[in-house]
Residue frames relative to the residue before (quaternion, step in Angstrom):
aa qw qx qy qz dx dy dz
M 1.0000 0.0000 0.0000 0.0000 0.00 0.00 0.00
V 0.6453 0.5295 -0.3321 0.4393 3.47 0.97 -0.91
D 0.6554 0.5102 -0.3225 0.4541 3.56 0.97 -0.85
E 0.6394 0.5219 -0.3391 0.4515 3.58 0.95 -0.73
D 0.6425 0.5189 -0.3361 0.4528 3.57 0.99 -0.81
K 0.6517 0.5103 -0.3249 0.4575 3.56 0.97 -0.80
Q 0.6485 0.5131 -0.3300 0.4554 3.52 0.91 -0.81
T 0.6413 0.5181 -0.3274 0.4617 3.53 1.02 -0.81
E 0.6506 0.5178 -0.3146 0.4578 3.56 0.97 -0.83
I 0.6495 0.5141 -0.3215 0.4587 3.53 0.97 -0.89
A 0.6451 0.5267 -0.3206 0.4513 3.56 1.01 -0.85
E 0.6509 0.5095 -0.3246 0.4598 3.55 0.97 -0.81
Q 0.6368 0.5283 -0.3337 0.4517 3.58 1.00 -0.83
E 0.6590 0.5024 -0.3145 0.4630 3.56 0.96 -0.90
S 0.6328 0.5311 -0.3332 0.4543 3.54 1.07 -0.78
N 0.6545 0.5088 -0.3127 0.4636 3.54 0.97 -0.85
T 0.6398 0.5299 -0.3296 0.4486 3.55 1.02 -0.84
S 0.6476 0.5150 -0.3181 0.4628 3.55 0.99 -0.85
A 0.6448 0.5228 -0.3232 0.4543 3.55 0.98 -0.85
E 0.6532 0.5071 -0.3206 0.4620 3.55 0.98 -0.86
T 0.6379 0.5282 -0.3310 0.4522 3.53 1.02 -0.86
M 0.6494 0.5133 -0.3144 0.4647 3.56 0.97 -0.85
N 0.6373 0.5251 -0.3311 0.4566 3.55 1.00 -0.81
L 0.6437 0.5232 -0.3233 0.4555 3.54 1.02 -0.85
N 0.6511 0.5135 -0.3187 0.4591 3.54 0.99 -0.86
D 0.6380 0.5231 -0.3250 0.4623 3.57 0.98 -0.87
N 0.6544 0.5161 -0.3181 0.4519 3.55 0.95 -0.88
S 0.6321 0.5363 -0.3328 0.4495 3.56 1.05 -0.81
E 0.6546 0.5073 -0.3118 0.4657 3.57 0.97 -0.88
V 0.6446 0.5159 -0.3224 0.4630 3.56 0.96 -0.85
N 0.6569 0.5107 -0.3133 0.4577 3.53 0.95 -0.93
A 0.6410 0.5231 -0.3255 0.4578 3.58 1.03 -0.81
Q 0.6447 0.5124 -0.3205 0.4680 3.55 1.02 -0.85
V 0.6348 0.5253 -0.3286 0.4617 3.55 1.02 -0.82
A 0.6489 0.5171 -0.3150 0.4608 3.53 1.00 -0.90
D 0.6453 0.5198 -0.3216 0.4583 3.55 1.00 -0.88
S 0.6724 0.4927 -0.2986 0.4647 3.54 0.94 -0.92
A 0.6246 0.5422 -0.3457 0.4433 3.58 1.08 -0.55
S 0.7167 0.4341 -0.2596 0.4801 3.62 1.07 -0.67
S 0.4601 0.7177 -0.4315 0.2951 3.67 1.16 -0.20
P 0.6423 0.5245 -0.3565 0.4305 3.72 0.80 -0.73
D 0.6445 0.5119 -0.3326 0.4604 3.60 0.99 -0.75
E 0.6553 0.5051 -0.3165 0.4640 3.50 0.99 -0.85
I 0.6339 0.5305 -0.3252 0.4593 3.58 1.02 -0.83
A 0.6487 0.5150 -0.3146 0.4637 3.55 0.98 -0.89
G 0.6470 0.5196 -0.3181 0.4585 3.56 1.00 -0.81
E 0.6494 0.5090 -0.3152 0.4688 3.53 1.00 -0.83
E 0.6437 0.5185 -0.3243 0.4601 3.56 0.99 -0.83
N 0.6434 0.5155 -0.3252 0.4631 3.57 1.00 -0.82
A 0.6446 0.5212 -0.3211 0.4581 3.54 1.01 -0.85
V 0.6475 0.5103 -0.3133 0.4713 3.58 0.99 -0.86
A 0.6526 0.5143 -0.3132 0.4599 3.57 0.97 -0.90
A 0.6511 0.5113 -0.3154 0.4638 3.57 0.98 -0.87
A 0.6570 0.5040 -0.3107 0.4667 3.56 0.95 -0.86
S 0.6455 0.5179 -0.3185 0.4622 3.57 1.02 -0.81
E 0.6513 0.5108 -0.3146 0.4646 3.56 0.98 -0.87
Q 0.6422 0.5152 -0.3171 0.4707 3.56 0.99 -0.83
G 0.6383 0.5271 -0.3207 0.4603 3.56 1.04 -0.81
H 0.6434 0.5122 -0.3178 0.4718 3.57 1.02 -0.84
Q 0.6465 0.5177 -0.3245 0.4569 3.57 0.96 -0.83
E 0.6615 0.4980 -0.3068 0.4694 3.56 0.93 -0.90
L 0.6399 0.5192 -0.3228 0.4655 3.57 1.01 -0.81
A 0.6468 0.5131 -0.3186 0.4658 3.56 1.00 -0.87
E 0.6490 0.5113 -0.3193 0.4641 3.58 0.98 -0.83
L 0.6590 0.5011 -0.3079 0.4689 3.58 0.95 -0.86
T 0.6354 0.5242 -0.3245 0.4650 3.57 1.03 -0.82
A 0.6482 0.5106 -0.3156 0.4685 3.57 0.99 -0.86
Q 0.6414 0.5178 -0.3230 0.4648 3.58 0.99 -0.79
V 0.6429 0.5175 -0.3193 0.4658 3.57 0.98 -0.86
E 0.6597 0.4988 -0.3108 0.4683 3.59 0.93 -0.89
S 0.6373 0.5229 -0.3266 0.4624 3.57 1.02 -0.81
L 0.6649 0.4945 -0.3023 0.4712 3.58 0.95 -0.86
K 0.6258 0.5267 -0.3357 0.4671 3.58 1.05 -0.76
S 0.6540 0.5102 -0.3119 0.4634 3.56 0.97 -0.88
Q 0.6474 0.5083 -0.3166 0.4715 3.58 0.98 -0.84
L 0.6420 0.5223 -0.3205 0.4607 3.57 1.00 -0.84
E 0.6502 0.5074 -0.3173 0.4681 3.58 0.96 -0.85
D 0.6428 0.5182 -0.3247 0.4614 3.58 1.01 -0.84
R 0.6675 0.4938 -0.3051 0.4663 3.57 0.90 -0.90
T 0.6412 0.5227 -0.3251 0.4582 3.56 0.99 -0.84
S 0.6494 0.5077 -0.3136 0.4714 3.58 0.98 -0.87
Q 0.6393 0.5234 -0.3263 0.4593 3.57 1.00 -0.81
Y 0.6574 0.5042 -0.3129 0.4644 3.57 0.92 -0.89
I 0.6431 0.5173 -0.3241 0.4624 3.58 1.00 -0.83
R 0.6633 0.4967 -0.3059 0.4688 3.58 0.96 -0.89
I 0.6419 0.5151 -0.3259 0.4653 3.56 0.98 -0.85
G 0.6497 0.5160 -0.3137 0.4618 3.56 0.98 -0.86
A 0.6637 0.4947 -0.3037 0.4718 3.58 0.97 -0.88
D 0.6461 0.5134 -0.3221 0.4639 3.59 0.98 -0.85
F 0.6562 0.5075 -0.3170 0.4598 3.56 0.96 -0.83
E 0.6462 0.5143 -0.3201 0.4642 3.58 0.99 -0.83
N 0.6482 0.5006 -0.3163 0.4788 3.58 1.00 -0.83
F 0.6344 0.5244 -0.3235 0.4668 3.56 1.02 -0.83
R 0.6511 0.5193 -0.3170 0.4538 3.56 0.95 -0.88
K 0.6716 0.4886 -0.2984 0.4704 3.56 0.92 -0.92
R 0.6599 0.5163 -0.3146 0.4461 3.57 0.96 -0.89
T 0.6777 0.4770 -0.2967 0.4744 3.58 0.90 -0.88
Q 0.6220 0.5302 -0.3418 0.4638 3.57 1.06 -0.70
K 0.6555 0.5018 -0.3070 0.4735 3.56 1.00 -0.87
E 0.6536 0.5052 -0.3157 0.4668 3.58 0.95 -0.88
K 0.6313 0.5315 -0.3294 0.4587 3.56 1.01 -0.80
E 0.6663 0.4939 -0.3035 0.4690 3.57 0.92 -0.90
E 0.6462 0.5182 -0.3245 0.4567 3.58 1.00 -0.81
I 0.6454 0.5098 -0.3210 0.4695 3.58 1.00 -0.82
E 0.6511 0.5080 -0.3132 0.4689 3.57 0.94 -0.89
Q 0.6583 0.5073 -0.3088 0.4625 3.57 0.98 -0.87
K 0.6477 0.5147 -0.3224 0.4600 3.58 0.99 -0.81
I 0.6415 0.5095 -0.3262 0.4717 3.57 0.96 -0.85
K 0.6481 0.5141 -0.3162 0.4644 3.57 0.97 -0.85
R 0.6561 0.5123 -0.3142 0.4563 3.58 0.91 -0.93
D 0.6792 0.4961 -0.3013 0.4492 3.57 0.85 -0.99
T 0.6619 0.5111 -0.3111 0.4516 3.57 0.94 -0.86
I 0.6818 0.4785 -0.2926 0.4696 3.57 0.88 -0.94
T 0.6181 0.5518 -0.3458 0.4404 3.58 1.02 -0.77
E 0.6453 0.5135 -0.3178 0.4678 3.58 1.07 -0.73
L 0.6788 0.4926 -0.2906 0.4604 3.60 1.13 -0.57
L 0.5455 0.6640 -0.3973 0.3220 3.60 1.12 -0.53
P 0.6313 0.5176 -0.3704 0.4432 3.68 0.90 -0.64
V 0.5992 0.5429 -0.3653 0.4612 3.59 1.12 -0.59
V 0.6385 0.5120 -0.3166 0.4796 3.56 1.02 -0.83
D 0.6222 0.5420 -0.3393 0.4516 3.58 1.01 -0.82
N 0.6669 0.5028 -0.3105 0.4539 3.59 0.90 -0.87
F 0.6224 0.5246 -0.3440 0.4681 3.57 1.01 -0.74
E 0.6775 0.4939 -0.3024 0.4534 3.59 0.91 -0.87
R 0.6265 0.5201 -0.3440 0.4677 3.60 1.02 -0.72
A 0.6618 0.4994 -0.3100 0.4654 3.55 0.93 -0.89
R 0.6390 0.5413 -0.3260 0.4386 3.55 1.02 -0.80
S 0.7317 0.4300 -0.2407 0.4709 3.58 0.97 -0.82
Q 0.7459 0.4298 -0.2232 0.4572 3.60 1.08 -0.65
I 0.7102 0.4385 -0.2753 0.4770 3.57 0.99 -0.77
K 0.0807 -0.7771 0.6240 0.0112 3.52 -0.85 1.04
P 0.2759 -0.7923 0.5151 0.1754 3.60 -0.16 1.19
Q 0.2525 -0.7887 0.5506 0.1048 3.53 -1.01 0.96
T 0.7769 0.2853 -0.1502 0.5408 3.57 1.01 -0.72
D 0.6767 -0.4759 0.3652 0.4269 3.54 -1.31 0.17
A 0.6355 0.5283 -0.3331 0.4539 3.58 1.01 -0.76
E 0.6557 0.4968 -0.3080 0.4779 3.56 0.96 -0.86
M 0.6388 0.5246 -0.3269 0.4582 3.57 1.03 -0.76
T 0.6265 0.5335 -0.3354 0.4586 3.58 1.03 -0.76
I 0.6585 0.4924 -0.3031 0.4817 3.58 0.94 -0.90
H 0.6369 0.5412 -0.3223 0.4445 3.55 0.97 -0.89
K 0.6766 0.4857 -0.2944 0.4685 3.57 0.90 -0.90
S 0.6231 0.5588 -0.3437 0.4259 3.58 1.04 -0.73
Y 0.7406 0.3879 -0.2567 0.4849 3.59 0.71 -0.96
Q 0.5894 0.5433 -0.3850 0.4573 3.58 1.15 -0.40
S 0.6053 0.5390 -0.3516 0.4685 3.57 1.13 -0.61
V 0.6383 0.5037 -0.3201 0.4862 3.58 1.02 -0.79
Y 0.6327 0.5397 -0.3247 0.4506 3.58 0.99 -0.85
K 0.6695 0.4988 -0.3062 0.4574 3.59 0.90 -0.90
Q 0.6367 0.5221 -0.3301 0.4616 3.58 1.00 -0.78
M 0.6523 0.5068 -0.3164 0.4664 3.57 0.99 -0.80
V 0.6454 0.5168 -0.3206 0.4621 3.58 0.95 -0.85
E 0.6571 0.5037 -0.3127 0.4657 3.59 0.94 -0.85
T 0.6336 0.5234 -0.3297 0.4647 3.58 1.02 -0.75
L 0.6546 0.5056 -0.3110 0.4681 3.57 0.95 -0.86
K 0.6290 0.5320 -0.3387 0.4545 3.58 1.00 -0.74
R 0.6570 0.5069 -0.3142 0.4612 3.57 0.97 -0.84
L 0.6638 0.4868 -0.2979 0.4834 3.59 1.17 -0.53
G 0.6081 -0.5889 0.3411 0.4086 3.57 1.28 -0.02
V 0.4866 0.6566 -0.4353 0.3776 3.58 1.25 0.30
S 0.0205 0.7785 -0.6266 0.0294 3.55 -1.01 0.88
A 0.4492 -0.7044 0.4911 0.2468 3.56 -1.10 0.79
M 0.4560 -0.6503 0.5333 0.2911 3.53 -1.20 0.62
R 0.1845 -0.7241 0.6493 0.1418 3.51 -1.31 0.46
S 0.0355 -0.8817 0.4690 -0.0367 3.53 0.16 1.35
E 0.5854 0.6172 -0.3899 0.3526 3.61 1.00 -0.69
G 0.8059 0.2468 -0.2210 0.4907 3.53 -0.92 1.04
S 0.6338 0.5144 -0.3424 0.4653 3.60 1.22 -0.16
P 0.5961 -0.5585 0.4155 0.4001 3.62 -1.14 0.40
F 0.5493 -0.6114 0.4549 0.3428 3.54 -1.09 0.72
D 0.0088 -0.7832 0.6206 -0.0366 3.58 -0.91 0.98
P 0.3766 -0.7615 0.4760 0.2275 3.62 -0.44 1.15
N 0.5632 0.5905 -0.3991 0.4182 3.59 1.21 -0.26
F 0.7785 0.2978 -0.1459 0.5329 3.56 1.22 -0.58
H 0.7852 0.3317 -0.1327 0.5058 3.56 1.09 -0.75
E 0.1476 -0.7280 0.6584 0.1211 3.49 -1.36 0.44
A 0.2847 -0.7863 0.5278 0.1487 3.57 -0.48 1.24
V 0.0711 -0.8022 0.5926 0.0162 3.57 -0.73 1.07
M 0.7741 0.1488 -0.1071 0.6060 3.58 1.28 -0.24
R 0.1269 -0.7511 0.6410 0.0935 3.53 -1.27 0.58
E 0.0910 -0.8025 0.5895 0.0109 3.55 -0.90 0.94
P 0.3603 -0.7308 0.5323 0.2297 3.58 -0.64 1.09
T 0.1767 0.7723 -0.5907 0.1531 3.56 -0.88 0.92
D 0.2715 -0.7426 0.5849 0.1810 3.49 -1.22 0.57
E 0.5187 0.6497 -0.4068 0.3786 3.57 1.29 0.16
H 0.7737 0.2101 -0.1179 0.5860 3.59 1.22 -0.42
P 0.5720 -0.5829 0.4340 0.3804 3.59 -1.08 0.55
E 0.5874 -0.5765 0.4287 0.3725 3.54 -1.10 0.64
G 0.7699 0.3273 -0.2570 0.4838 3.58 -0.96 0.90
T 0.5127 0.6238 -0.4361 0.3973 3.59 1.26 0.09
V 0.4334 -0.6705 0.5329 0.2804 3.58 -1.03 0.79
L 0.2418 -0.7999 0.5380 0.1111 3.57 -0.55 1.22
E 0.8104 -0.0289 0.0671 0.5812 3.57 0.96 -0.81
E 0.3037 -0.7180 0.5974 0.1881 3.54 -1.13 0.75
L 0.2415 -0.8130 0.5171 0.1154 3.57 -0.23 1.28
V 0.7608 0.0333 -0.0189 0.6478 3.56 1.09 -0.79
R 0.4398 -0.7364 0.4498 0.2489 3.54 -0.61 1.15
G 0.3094 -0.7265 0.5862 0.1812 3.51 -1.18 0.76
Y 0.1941 -0.7927 0.5724 0.0798 3.54 -1.22 0.52
F 0.2862 -0.7046 0.6225 0.1849 3.50 -1.36 0.52
L 0.1454 -0.7108 0.6727 0.1452 3.51 -1.31 0.47
G 0.7747 -0.0453 -0.0292 0.6301 3.52 -0.09 1.31
D 0.7390 -0.3399 0.2736 0.5134 3.57 -0.69 -1.09
R 0.6034 0.5417 -0.3621 0.4597 3.59 1.25 0.29
V 0.5296 -0.6253 0.4688 0.3297 3.54 -1.16 0.68
L 0.2543 -0.7618 0.5802 0.1356 3.54 -0.81 1.05
R 0.7766 -0.0916 0.0691 0.6195 3.56 1.05 -0.81
H 0.4382 -0.6863 0.5151 0.2676 3.56 -0.92 0.93
A 0.4474 -0.6700 0.5224 0.2792 3.54 -1.14 0.66
L 0.3080 -0.7133 0.5973 0.1991 3.57 -1.03 0.82
V 0.0054 0.8519 -0.5155 0.0921 3.55 -0.44 1.24
K 0.3529 -0.6568 0.6169 0.2522 3.49 -1.47 0.27
V 0.1852 -0.8218 0.5377 0.0345 3.54 -0.72 1.16
A 0.4884 -0.6548 0.4970 0.2927 3.56 -1.09 0.77
A 0.1191 -0.7711 0.6236 0.0479 3.52 -1.08 0.88
A 0.6104 -0.5473 0.4127 0.3970 3.57 -1.21 0.43
P 0.5062 -0.6534 0.4568 0.3289 3.62 -0.95 0.80
E 0.4998 -0.6481 0.4819 0.3128 3.53 -1.10 0.74
P 0.5078 -0.6482 0.4585 0.3343 3.62 -0.99 0.74
E 0.4313 -0.6980 0.5099 0.2584 3.60 -0.98 0.87
E 0.4124 -0.6931 0.5335 0.2547 3.55 -1.05 0.83
A 0.4910 -0.6625 0.4768 0.3045 3.60 -0.96 0.86
S 0.3524 -0.7657 0.5020 0.1938 3.59 -0.65 1.12
N 0.7653 0.3153 -0.1765 0.5327 3.60 1.09 -0.63
S 0.1684 0.7965 -0.5599 0.1543 3.58 0.83 0.94
P 0.5369 -0.6447 0.4267 0.3377 3.64 -0.93 0.78
D 0.3858 -0.7056 0.5473 0.2319 3.53 -1.10 0.80
L 0.3824 -0.7543 0.4889 0.2140 3.55 -0.59 1.16
A 0.6184 0.5643 -0.3597 0.4119 3.55 1.14 -0.47
E 0.6038 0.5761 -0.3733 0.4051 3.57 1.15 -0.45
């Protein structure tokens, strides 16, 4: 019996020791949890700071990217404006050179035709003054008249046209008065005769016509005026 009591006592002691050990372990876990819970605010603050730093960095990167995009847009606009200006300048240059080319061609044409007009004048004088009498003279007359007609047709194809001044009012834009003839048969300022024909090249005057213009008749002096001395 005594041995059984001792064994029972020993068992109870071991049980108590185990319980105490378990209690100690539980207390350690609780203390660890308390310690962990005590450090959580610092960790949260650190995480918040990290998030804030990352957000700030993201904003900075976004701002830098936005600035780069704006810079590229500005450069693109500048380049586009430059290309537009270059295109406009080139178009103006093309038009200007084309106009200058046309003006030069027109001037060369005018100068060349102007040099030929006296030849035409001589043909016309010969046509009006020479009256062929023989067959030989008629043959010669027809020959140079054929040349004259070819020249006139060529001038027409180049845009040359003759003025028709006789009977029209004198106009200094088209006519040059070289003679004045008093007359009461025509109004003053009427072109009586075209001495040298004028010509147009297109719608511009190539050569002014030399004309004789009607002037007002001079008043007649009274032949039987009273003598004041009588």
